[in-house]
N, CA, C and O of each residue as an XYZ file, in Angstrom:
228
protein
N     -93.884     73.048     89.872
C     -92.683     72.576     89.098
C     -92.066     73.549     88.530
O     -90.891     73.436     88.180
N     -92.976     74.969     88.302
C     -92.243     76.168     87.587
C     -91.046     76.595     88.173
O     -90.232     77.143     87.429
N     -90.724     76.425     89.587
C     -89.736     76.232     90.357
C     -88.250     75.862     90.424
O     -87.185     76.419     90.692
N     -88.694     74.648     90.047
C     -87.473     73.833     89.360
C     -86.610     73.975     88.369
O     -87.020     74.529     87.349
N     -85.537     73.620     88.418
C     -84.324     74.002     87.339
C     -85.031     73.016     86.017
O     -85.660     72.004     86.324
N     -84.893     73.340     84.820
C     -85.266     72.606     83.931
C     -84.701     71.123     84.090
O     -85.331     70.092     84.322
N     -83.508     71.286     83.923
C     -83.467     69.532     84.149
C     -84.178     68.974     85.373
O     -84.767     67.898     85.268
N     -84.170     69.329     85.993
C     -85.438     68.485     87.230
C     -86.761     68.211     86.550
O     -87.234     67.094     86.340
N     -87.358     69.516     86.197
C     -88.423     69.265     85.618
C     -88.677     68.623     84.588
O     -89.845     68.344     84.318
N     -87.534     68.208     83.706
C     -88.024     67.546     82.477
C     -88.002     65.887     82.753
O     -88.475     65.050     81.984
N     -87.193     65.553     84.315
C     -87.101     64.248     84.331
C     -88.256     64.206     85.221
O     -88.649     63.050     85.066
N     -89.025     64.755     86.047
C     -89.845     64.633     86.476
C     -91.291     64.442     85.938
O     -92.176     63.707     86.378
N     -91.309     65.336     84.813
C     -92.213     65.001     83.351
C     -92.149     63.481     83.044
O     -92.822     62.487     83.318
N     -91.067     63.757     82.373
C     -91.059     62.391     81.431
C     -90.879     61.019     82.563
O     -91.124     59.968     81.970
N     -90.576     60.840     83.780
C     -91.217     59.678     84.529
C     -92.205     59.963     85.390
O     -92.537     58.990     86.068
N     -92.609     60.648     85.536
C     -94.104     60.559     86.644
C     -95.063     61.136     86.105
O     -96.129     61.036     86.712
N     -95.062     61.936     84.798
C     -96.363     62.372     84.249
C     -96.485     61.805     83.250
O     -97.647     61.452     83.051
N     -95.484     61.428     82.161
C     -95.419     60.944     80.527
C     -95.476     59.343     80.852
O     -96.144     58.553     80.185
N     -94.662     58.981     81.995
C     -94.384     57.666     82.332
C     -93.650     56.497     81.837
O     -93.856     55.290     81.710
N     -92.570     57.464     81.573
C     -91.320     56.407     80.851
C     -90.633     55.764     81.919
O     -90.684     55.973     83.131
N     -89.934     54.886     81.203
C     -89.428     53.989     82.124
C     -87.922     54.734     82.200
O     -87.629     55.630     81.409
N     -86.887     54.202     83.369
C     -85.803     55.046     83.770
C     -84.860     55.077     82.347
O     -84.203     56.027     81.921
N     -85.033     53.558     81.689
C     -84.239     53.315     80.929
C     -84.595     54.013     79.440
O     -83.753     54.049     78.543
N     -86.057     54.607     79.283
C     -86.633     55.239     78.093
C     -85.957     57.204     78.612
O     -85.673     58.144     77.870
N     -85.941     57.138     79.561
C     -85.599     58.842     79.882
C     -84.247     58.894     79.924
O     -83.690     59.986     80.033
N     -83.567     57.778     79.846
C     -82.211     57.871     79.920
C     -81.926     58.495     78.307
O     -81.461     59.553     77.882
N     -82.449     57.286     77.692
C     -82.445     57.651     76.364
C     -82.476     59.296     75.556
O     -81.755     60.102     74.967
N     -83.996     59.050     76.074
C     -84.293     60.772     75.482
C     -83.586     61.636     76.183
O     -83.178     62.629     75.580
N     -83.350     61.521     77.239
C     -82.312     62.905     77.928
C     -80.759     62.773     77.313
O     -79.942     63.694     77.293
N     -80.596     61.754     76.940
C     -79.149     61.121     76.517
C     -77.984     61.028     77.475
O     -76.788     61.105     77.194
N     -78.595     60.834     78.763
C     -77.678     60.924     80.084
C     -77.410     59.014     80.441
O     -78.020     58.114     79.864
N     -76.584     58.872     81.283
C     -76.839     57.666     81.812
C     -77.384     56.836     82.595
O     -77.014     56.839     83.769
N     -78.340     55.963     82.187
C     -79.216     55.172     83.167
C     -78.921     55.567     84.590
O     -79.910     55.907     85.239
N     -77.860     55.587     85.148
C     -77.637     55.476     86.741
C     -78.006     57.091     87.484
O     -78.409     57.420     88.600
N     -77.584     57.961     86.060
C     -77.747     59.226     86.296
C     -79.426     59.813     86.611
O     -79.752     60.757     87.332
N     -80.432     58.772     85.694
C     -81.975     59.298     85.785
C     -82.152     58.982     87.218
O     -83.019     59.662     87.766
N     -81.660     58.284     87.815
C     -82.007     57.510     89.196
C     -81.851     58.542     90.389
O     -82.728     58.899     91.176
N     -80.448     58.960     90.331
C     -79.882     60.399     91.120
C     -80.754     61.474     90.866
O     -81.381     61.965     91.804
N     -80.886     61.940     89.622
C     -81.531     62.972     88.927
C     -83.235     62.802     89.601
O     -83.903     63.739     90.037
N     -83.471     62.003     89.562
C     -85.199     61.617     89.928
C     -85.289     62.097     91.429
O     -86.099     62.878     91.930
N     -84.220     61.406     92.020
C     -84.373     61.653     93.661
C     -83.908     63.077     94.154
O     -84.304     63.528     95.229
N     -83.047     63.769     93.319
C     -82.824     64.608     93.900
C     -83.822     65.920     93.047
O     -83.612     67.109     93.284
N     -84.559     65.598     92.366
C     -85.822     66.615     91.616
C     -86.893     66.216     92.763
O     -87.513     67.172     93.230
N     -87.109     65.295     93.134
C     -88.087     65.193     93.899
C     -88.069     65.643     95.570
O     -89.167     65.865     96.082
N     -87.093     65.749     96.240
C     -86.484     66.188     97.138
C     -86.554     67.941     97.088
O     -86.957     68.583     98.059
N     -86.166     68.493     95.996
C     -86.390     69.659     95.646
C     -87.568     69.872     95.540
O     -87.920     70.764     96.313
N     -88.455     69.425     94.869
C     -89.692     69.818     94.991
C     -90.422     69.599     96.072
O     -91.452     70.272     96.021
N     -90.333     68.886     97.132
C     -90.673     68.739     98.273
C     -90.474     70.115     98.752
O     -91.306     71.003     98.938
N     -88.929     70.108     98.947
C     -88.514     71.386     99.933
C     -89.169     73.331     99.068
O     -89.097     74.490     99.477
N     -89.591     72.842     98.112
C     -90.278     73.696     97.587
C     -91.741     74.157     97.970
O     -92.130     75.237     98.417
N     -92.613     72.694     97.573
C     -93.751     72.808     98.401
C     -93.756     73.056     99.846
O     -94.766     73.641    100.238
N     -92.965     72.789    100.653
C     -93.033     72.743    102.136
C     -92.890     74.713    102.476
O     -93.519     75.496    103.188
N     -91.903     74.820    101.671
C     -91.445     76.434    101.854
C     -92.733     77.233    101.138
O     -92.894     78.387    101.535
N     -93.595     76.774    100.200
C     -94.747     77.337     99.696
C     -95.735     77.197    100.791
O     -96.457     78.186    100.923
N     -95.929     76.306    101.535
C     -96.924     75.811    102.553
C     -98.189     75.154    101.918
O     -99.343     75.384    102.280
N     -97.780     74.234    100.838
C     -98.547     73.303    100.043
C     -98.432     72.310    100.704
O     -99.380     71.525    100.678
N     -97.481     72.045    101.368
C     -97.606     70.419    102.493
C     -97.667     71.314    104.032
O     -97.753     70.703    105.098
């Protein structure tokens, strides 16, 4: 997670660690609701790539 860009890290933490909904995450980050979905998808993809390159997966 530490190798992710800060914005990606923040969205993953809010959504999947702290359990905020997409709407709540949008409000906390002061971004549009639709952006939360896009950023979540990109962050998960990037995390997957990092894990693969590090030999975690």
